[in-house]
C-alpha positions in Angstrom: -149.2 -26.9 -32.9 -146.4 -29.5 -33.3 -143.1 -27.6 -32.5 -140.7 -31.2 -33.1 -142.3 -31.0 -36.5 -141.8 -27.4 -37.2 -137.8 -28.4 -35.9 -137.6 -31.5 -38.2 -138.7 -29.4 -41.4 -136.6 -26.3 -40.7 -133.4 -27.0 -38.5 -132.9 -23.1 -38.0 -136.3 -23.5 -35.8 -134.5 -25.2 -32.6 -131.1 -23.0 -33.1 -132.5 -19.4 -33.8 -132.8 -17.1 -30.6 -135.7 -14.8 -30.3 -135.2 -11.1 -29.6 -135.5 -9.7 -26.5 -137.5 -6.8 -25.5 -136.9 -4.0 -23.3 -140.0 -3.1 -20.9 -141.7 0.2 -22.4 -143.7 3.2 -21.1 -147.4 2.0 -20.1 -148.9 5.9 -20.2 -152.7 5.6 -18.9 -155.3 7.7 -19.6 -157.4 8.3 -16.2 -160.6 8.9 -18.4 -160.6 5.6 -20.3 -162.1 2.9 -17.9 -160.3 -0.6 -17.4 -161.5 -3.5 -19.5 -164.3 -4.5 -17.1 -166.0 -1.2 -16.7 -165.4 -0.6 -20.7 -166.9 -4.0 -21.7 -170.3 -3.2 -19.5 -170.6 0.2 -20.5 -169.6 0.4 -23.7 -170.9 -2.9 -25.6 -174.0 -3.6 -25.8 -175.2 -6.8 -24.2 -176.0 -8.7 -27.2 -172.9 -7.9 -28.8 -170.5 -8.8 -25.9 -172.7 -12.5 -26.1 -172.0 -13.3 -29.6 -167.7 -12.2 -29.3 -167.8 -14.7 -26.5 -169.8 -17.2 -28.2 -167.8 -17.1 -31.3 -164.6 -17.3 -29.3 -165.4 -19.9 -27.3 -163.3 -20.8 -24.0 -161.9 -17.4 -23.0 -158.0 -17.4 -22.9 -157.8 -13.9 -22.3 -160.0 -10.5 -23.6 -160.2 -6.7 -23.2 -161.9 -3.8 -24.1 -161.1 0.1 -25.2 -161.1 2.6 -27.6 -159.1 1.7 -30.9 -156.7 4.0 -32.5 -159.8 6.5 -33.5 -161.4 6.5 -30.1 -164.1 3.8 -31.2 -165.1 1.4 -29.1 -163.1 -2.1 -29.9 -162.8 -5.6 -28.0 -160.8 -8.5 -28.6 -161.5 -12.2 -27.2 -158.9 -15.2 -27.8 -160.3 -18.6 -27.0 -160.5 -22.2 -27.9 -162.3 -21.3 -31.2 -160.1 -18.4 -32.3 -159.5 -15.0 -32.3 -162.5 -12.5 -32.4 -161.4 -8.7 -33.0 -164.4 -6.3 -32.8 -164.9 -2.3 -33.7 -167.4 0.1 -34.2 -167.3 1.3 -37.4 -169.7 3.9 -39.1 -171.8 2.9 -42.1 -173.8 5.5 -43.9 -173.2 7.6 -40.7 -174.7 5.3 -38.3 -172.5 3.3 -35.7 -172.4 -0.5 -35.9 -170.1 -3.4 -34.7 -168.4 -5.4 -36.8 -166.1 -8.2 -35.8 -163.4 -10.7 -37.4 -162.4 -14.0 -36.3 -159.5 -15.8 -37.0 -160.7 -19.5 -36.3 -157.8 -22.2 -34.7 -157.6 -25.6 -36.0 -159.7 -28.1 -33.6 -156.6 -29.9 -30.9 -154.3 -27.3 -32.1 -154.4 -25.2 -28.9 -151.6 -25.4 -26.8 -150.5 -24.0 -23.3 -147.4 -23.7 -20.8 -147.2 -22.7 -17.3 -144.5 -20.3 -16.2 -143.7 -19.6 -12.5 -142.7 -15.8 -11.3 -139.1 -17.0 -10.5 -136.6 -14.5 -12.7 -134.7 -16.6 -14.8 -131.8 -16.5 -16.9 -132.1 -16.3 -20.7 -132.7 -20.1 -21.3 -133.3 -19.5 -24.9 -130.4 -22.3 -25.6 -128.5 -21.9 -29.4 -125.7 -22.9 -31.1 -122.8 -20.3 -31.0 -123.8 -17.4 -33.7 -127.1 -18.8 -33.9 -129.3 -15.8 -35.3 -131.6 -13.5 -33.8 -134.9 -13.5 -35.6 -136.9 -10.1 -35.4 -140.5 -10.1 -35.8 -142.0 -7.0 -37.5 -143.3 -5.6 -34.2 -144.3 -1.8 -33.8 -142.4 0.1 -30.8 -145.6 -0.2 -28.5 -146.0 -3.4 -28.9 -142.1 -4.5 -28.5 -142.6 -2.3 -25.0 -145.6 -4.3 -23.8 -143.6 -7.5 -24.5 -140.7 -6.7 -22.8 -142.7 -6.4 -19.6 -143.1 -10.3 -19.6 -140.5 -12.5 -18.3 -138.1 -13.8 -20.8 -139.2 -17.4 -21.2 -142.8 -15.9 -22.1 -141.3 -13.6 -24.7 -139.7 -16.1 -26.2 -142.8 -18.5 -26.2 -144.5 -15.6 -27.9 -142.5 -15.6 -30.7 -141.0 -18.8 -31.4 -143.7 -20.1 -33.4 -143.1 -17.3 -35.8 -140.0 -18.0 -36.8 -140.3 -19.9 -39.9 -142.7 -22.1 -41.9 -146.1 -21.1 -42.7 -146.3 -18.7 -40.1 -143.3 -16.6 -41.0 -141.5 -13.4 -39.6 -143.7 -11.3 -41.7 -147.0 -10.0 -41.5 -147.3 -10.4 -37.5 -150.0 -8.9 -36.1 -149.5 -7.5 -32.6 -152.6 -6.9 -30.4 -152.1 -5.8 -26.6 -153.6 -4.2 -23.8 -152.7 -2.9 -20.4 -154.3 -1.2 -17.3 -152.8 0.1 -14.2 -154.6 -0.1 -10.6 -153.1 2.1 -8.4 -153.3 1.3 -4.1 -152.1 2.3 -1.6 -149.3 0.1 -1.0 -148.6 -0.8 -4.6 -149.3 -0.4 -8.1 -150.8 -3.4 -10.6 -150.4 -3.6 -14.0 -152.9 -5.8 -16.0 -151.3 -6.9 -19.6 -152.0 -9.1 -22.4 -150.4 -9.7 -25.7 -151.5 -11.7 -28.6 -149.5 -12.1 -32.0 -150.9 -13.7 -35.2 -151.0 -14.6 -38.6 -153.2 -16.6 -40.7 -151.3 -19.7 -39.9 -150.5 -19.3 -36.2 -151.2 -17.3 -32.8 -150.0 -17.0 -29.5 -151.0 -15.3 -26.2 -150.2 -14.2 -23.1 -151.7 -12.3 -20.0 -150.0 -11.2 -16.7 -149.7 -8.6 -13.6 -146.6 -6.8 -12.9 -146.7 -5.3 -9.1 -144.1 -2.9 -8.4 -144.2 -1.6 -4.3 -144.8 1.8 -3.1 -141.4 3.5 -3.5 -140.1 0.9 -5.2 -137.6 1.1 -8.3 -138.9 0.0 -11.6 -136.6 -2.9 -12.1 -137.6 -4.1 -8.9 -141.3 -4.9 -10.2 -142.9 -8.6 -9.6 -144.0 -10.3 -12.9 -146.9 -12.9 -12.7 -147.5 -14.6 -15.9 -150.6 -16.6 -16.6 -150.7 -19.7 -18.9 -149.7 -18.7 -22.3 -150.7 -20.9 -25.3 -150.0 -21.3 -28.7 -152.4 -22.4 -31.7 -152.2 -23.0 -35.6 -154.9 -20.7 -37.4 -157.2 -20.7 -40.3 -158.3 -18.2 -42.7 -160.2 -15.2 -41.2 -164.3 -15.5 -41.3 
């Protein structure tokens, strides 16, 4: 994605400020397996293979129940964003998928370290704050990422063809409780028919520590230009 071109086409892209999200609650159902176990136990081998083949080189993925409790999965890779869910057709469960392809060569990634940093979203005084139409749960998960990552994920949707309306937010998290610390794995994917961004990372809290002392370790978020679903 050519961010320089986007700034030339729309000057507001370079001066607008993305919204800061606060960390939300991360309730966990102990009866639902984490993504690795869910992937192996709830999705047939051939379904998993087709999903991975369509997505290409994997950037992030997860598997778990959808809002109706049915098996679902999401994989973001070099060929696109692939969603999978189980549906009932004539009373028989079957898996159906959808892929939002990415334009060849449009995938871009950026590295972020775990060092806390101030809000580096430089903008002119009075610059507008652009708010994406995200649900409360999506905002809460996004809030667990460092501010530079939040900005990276939201900025491609500030203007132009990507637009701030109609942004779909997919997210996932799971929790691992150990004797010394609790670790959360979190992943977020924002997408439209024209663009997508994705990031994953871990958040670790030592036993007995206050929540604001949790350490975040983001991976390398990526952005890409999208094409119509297929």
